N, C-alpha and C positions, 0 to 999 in steps of 0.2 A: 503493498499499499505505500502510497507516495506520501510524503511530507504535507503537511497541510498547506504548509507555507509555499509553495509548489502550486498550487491553484488557482486560478485566475480569480481576480477581483472582480465582483459583482456591485457597480457603482449606482445599478436601478433595485429597489428594493421593492418587490411587491409583496401582496398578503398572502400567495398560496408558496413564496418560497419558505423553505425548510433549511435549519440544521439541525445536528444531533446533540442530544445531551442524554440527562440520566434523570428516569422519573425515580423520584424519592418515594411514592407511593405503590410502586411496585419493585421494591426490593433493588432500589439504583438500575432497573435492567434499560440500557440503552435503548432509545426511542427519537421519533422526528419530533419536531415542534417547527409548527406553519409561526409565519411574523403574525397574520391574524389572532392566533390563539394566544400569543406572547401579548399582543396588544390589549386584546379583550381581558386578559388576565389583570394586567396593568392598571389598565379605568377600571374593572368590576370590581377589585379590591381596594382601590384607595391608594394606589401605590407611589403616587408621585405628591410630592410638595404643593400645595395649591393655597393661593391667596381665597379661595373659597371652601366652602365647607362641602363635604357630601354624606347624604342619607340616602335611605332606601324607603320609600312609602312600603308600608303594609295594613290593608284592610285587617281591622282587629278579628282575631280568630279566638274563640274564648280555650281552646285545646292548645294553642301555642301561648297566649298572652302579649307580652309587648317585651318588644327585644330590644336589646342594645343598638344605636346607629339610625334608629330609625324615628319616621315621623307616621304619624296614626292620627287615628280621632278616638274621643271616649268612647267605644261602642263601636259596633258594625256600621259603618256609613257606606261602604260601595267603592268595586275596584276602579271607579272611573267618576273621581268630585273635580268640577267645575272651578278652577281659581276663583270665576266670579262669584261664587256661594260660601265663601270661607271667610271665615273672622275669627277663630280660633281652630288651635289644632294643636295635639301632644308631640312633643321634641325630646327625644333622647339627649342626656346628659353627655354623650359622646358622641361624635360622629361617626360615622358607618367604619368597622373595621379599624379604629382608631379609639382603644378603649383604656389607655392610661392619662388620656388629654382631656380631664372634665371642662367643659363649657360654660357650666351656670354662669361666670361671672362676666362671662363674654355677651350672651344673650341678656344681661342688664345694659350692661357699658361695653362697648359700644351701641347695640343693636337698639335699646328701647329709643325711640323716637326719630331712628333712622328709616330712608327707603332703601328697600333690600329687592334684590330681583331672585328668583327660583326658576330653573329650567332644569328641564329631564337634563341627565348628561350627556347620553347621546342623539338628542334633537333639540338644538338651540330654539327650533318654530314651537316648540311648546314652553311657552314661558309664562309668567306673572310678575307682574310688580306691587307689593304691598309698603304700609307704612306700620312697621312692627312698634305696637304701642303698649303693650307690657308682657310681664312674666311671673309667674307662681308656680312651687314646686306641687304636684300633683297630692294631692293627699291620698289617697288612694293604693297610686304606682310613685313611690317614692324617686326612683330612676326617671321619670318621666316629670316635663315641665311642660305646663298650659300657656301657648301663648295665644295673647292675642293680637288682631291685625286688621289694619283696613284695605281694601281690596281699592287699587289703582287703576289699575291699567292691565291686560295681558287676555291673549286667545286659550291658554292652558291647563290641564287640568292634571289632578294626580291619577295617577295610573298603577295599580296593584303592581308591586315588585319592582318598580322600575326606579333608576336610581335618580336624585335630583342634586344640583348643585346651590348653594344659599351664597348670597355676595351681597355689600353694600354697596349700594346706587350712591346714593346720598345720607353723609353724616349729619347727624343733627347737634352744630357745631354747641347750641347749650348745654347740650348733655355734657359736654367738656369740663363747664361751670359746675364748683364743688358746691353738692348739693348739701343743704342741712338745715334739720328741724328741732324747735325747742318745746319739750313737753313740760305741762306746767299740773304737778299732781297736788292740789288744792287741801284735800283730805287727807289726813296720813291712814297710811297703809303701809304693811309688809310685802307687799305684793301690787306692781305695777305691770300693767298689760298695756301697752302703747302700739298704736297702729301709726307708723311717718310716713309712711308710702314714697319712700326715697327707689324703691325698687334695688335694693343692694344692702350685704351684709355690712351694717353700719358699725361704725364705733362708739364708745357710749360711757358718757360721762355725767356723773350726777352731784350735785349739791342740795345740803337741807336749805330750809327756810333763812338760814344767818349764812347761805354763801359758802358753808363748809363742807368739803368734798367727802362724800359718800362713799363706800366701797360695797358693791354685790355680786350677786351672782347673775349672770348675762345671760336668756336661753332663747337662740334664734328661729320661733317659729316659722315663719317663712322670710323671703326678702321684704317684705314692709311690716311687718310685728314682730316683736320683742316682749317678752315676758324677763321683768327685775325681781329678784326676789332679796329680800333685805333682812337683818335678824333681830329688826325690831319697826311697829311702824311710825312713818314721819312723813310731813309735807315737804315738797322741793321742787327741783326742776330736774329734767336729761335733757341733755343733750346729746345731738345725734348727726355724726357727720360721715 
């Protein structure tokens, strides 16, 4: 058999071209691999770094449940859902096939208030533009997050088992300004439940009615609600940043 270096170079690659490799799923047996098959693997398994996030739309199946890396709806909605009818959906905390990088904070900032593009990964003509308006953790399925959106434009739809790319079209500049909230507890209490609506896991500091700092236990119930627990009841203020 001739050395590989002696074979002529093919400078025009087409999908049906083949090269030889080892199949790790078949005891590393020698196999032919087409350029099309390799390209499909790279695209379908989200193997290329990109500014767009990739998810798979999965219509809810009670025998399977909600899967990581997917976009879905609460309950069965259908295998073809027009973007123009969508005002909310559920999204995994991870993008498809990248389960070590949580996107929870990204869903809040920079996405809240921004205009985003959703498009089918292998069919750009299936697209929709939305304003991303809010995010909360789903109570029943904590690995999923409820996204609220306002439909802007686009002829597309969610098609079952198809992959979709999510990217920012217009960033909400006002969201980059640090948001804060001041809560006043007028009646002495040892537990304060505060809704701040900042859409983020905030830093919290507390002072009593004499402006003396007080330490407490902070439980983040959601991106917008916290529970503050103190050793004794008192009144004062809580600052959220």
